[in-house]
One Martini backbone bead per residue (centre of mass of N, CA, C, O) as a GRO file, in nm:
protein
   78
    1MET     BB    1  12.754   1.344   4.088
    2THR     BB    2  12.833   1.537   3.842
    3ASP     BB    3  13.075   1.653   3.643
    4GLU     BB    4  12.983   1.948   3.658
    5GLY     BB    5  12.959   1.962   3.966
    6THR     BB    6  13.251   1.881   4.023
    7ALA     BB    7  13.386   2.107   3.863
    8ALA     BB    8  13.261   2.334   4.029
    9ALA     BB    9  13.380   2.245   4.298
   10ALA     BB   10  13.676   2.263   4.207
   11ALA     BB   11  13.670   2.569   4.132
   12THR     BB   12  13.580   2.638   4.454
   13SER     BB   13  13.812   2.525   4.589
   14PRO     BB   14  14.034   2.577   4.864
   15LEU     BB   15  14.227   2.398   4.729
   16GLY     BB   16  14.528   2.343   4.646
   17TYR     BB   17  14.733   2.162   4.467
   18GLU     BB   18  14.924   2.057   4.691
   19GLN     BB   19  14.704   1.968   4.886
   20ALA     BB   20  14.560   1.768   4.701
   21ARG     BB   21  14.805   1.593   4.634
   22ASP     BB   22  14.878   1.509   4.924
   23GLU     BB   23  14.605   1.378   4.988
   24LEU     BB   24  14.609   1.176   4.756
   25ILE     BB   25  14.858   1.023   4.847
   26GLU     BB   26  14.729   0.928   5.113
   27VAL     BB   27  14.494   0.773   4.993
   28VAL     BB   28  14.663   0.573   4.831
   29ARG     BB   29  14.822   0.457   5.067
   30ARG     BB   30  14.573   0.346   5.220
   31LEU     BB   31  14.469   0.161   4.994
   32GLU     BB   32  14.735  -0.009   4.959
   33ALA     BB   33  14.747  -0.113   5.259
   34GLY     BB   34  14.484  -0.166   5.366
   35GLY     BB   35  14.250  -0.271   5.624
   36THR     BB   36  13.981  -0.174   5.517
   37SER     BB   37  13.681  -0.126   5.468
   38LEU     BB   38  13.465  -0.103   5.221
   39GLU     BB   39  13.345   0.169   5.301
   40ASP     BB   40  13.619   0.315   5.340
   41SER     BB   41  13.729   0.260   5.058
   42LEU     BB   42  13.506   0.412   4.906
   43ALA     BB   43  13.554   0.685   5.040
   44LEU     BB   44  13.845   0.713   4.947
   45TRP     BB   45  13.792   0.695   4.646
   46GLU     BB   46  13.606   0.942   4.627
   47ARG     BB   47  13.813   1.142   4.734
   48GLY     BB   48  14.023   1.089   4.515
   49GLU     BB   49  13.849   1.187   4.280
   50GLU     BB   50  13.816   1.476   4.380
   51LEU     BB   51  14.120   1.544   4.396
   52ALA     BB   52  14.184   1.490   4.099
   53LYS     BB   53  13.998   1.718   3.994
   54VAL     BB   54  14.146   1.948   4.128
   55CYS     BB   55  14.417   1.899   3.993
   56ARG     BB   56  14.315   1.918   3.702
   57HIS     BB   57  14.218   2.207   3.721
   58TRP     BB   58  14.492   2.337   3.781
   59LEU     BB   59  14.642   2.224   3.530
   60GLU     BB   60  14.455   2.349   3.316
   61GLY     BB   61  14.507   2.641   3.404
   62ALA     BB   62  14.811   2.637   3.356
   63ARG     BB   63  14.798   2.565   3.056
   64ALA     BB   64  14.638   2.813   2.965
   65ARG     BB   65  14.848   3.021   3.058
   66LEU     BB   66  15.079   2.916   2.885
   67ASP     BB   67  14.942   2.937   2.611
   68ALA     BB   68  14.891   3.243   2.631
   69ALA     BB   69  15.189   3.328   2.666
   70LEU     BB   70  15.293   3.193   2.402
   71ALA     BB   71  15.082   3.339   2.205
   72GLY     BB   72  15.118   3.641   2.248
   73PRO     BB   73  15.388   3.723   2.098
   74ALA     BB   74  15.313   3.601   1.819
   75GLU     BB   75  15.071   3.794   1.768
   76ASP     BB   76  15.236   4.064   1.785
   77GLU     BB   77  15.432   3.999   1.537
   78ALA     BB   78  15.200   3.964   1.302
   0.00000   0.00000   0.00000
């Protein structure tokens, strides 16, 4: 999947930030614990990458909203 395709999937993901973050924490915990096959580890890694992109999408959206809110009053005053 391309970065654009993944970004589009993240944008339409039904997962909220907290859900994605919590699942990502669980994926990392499982990877760090070890004991999984190579195939399972790769699948977990791929899922972790998808979840990280979902989280990044939410955080970028929050940053844009904050920037817009902070820029709004300053533009009105000028």
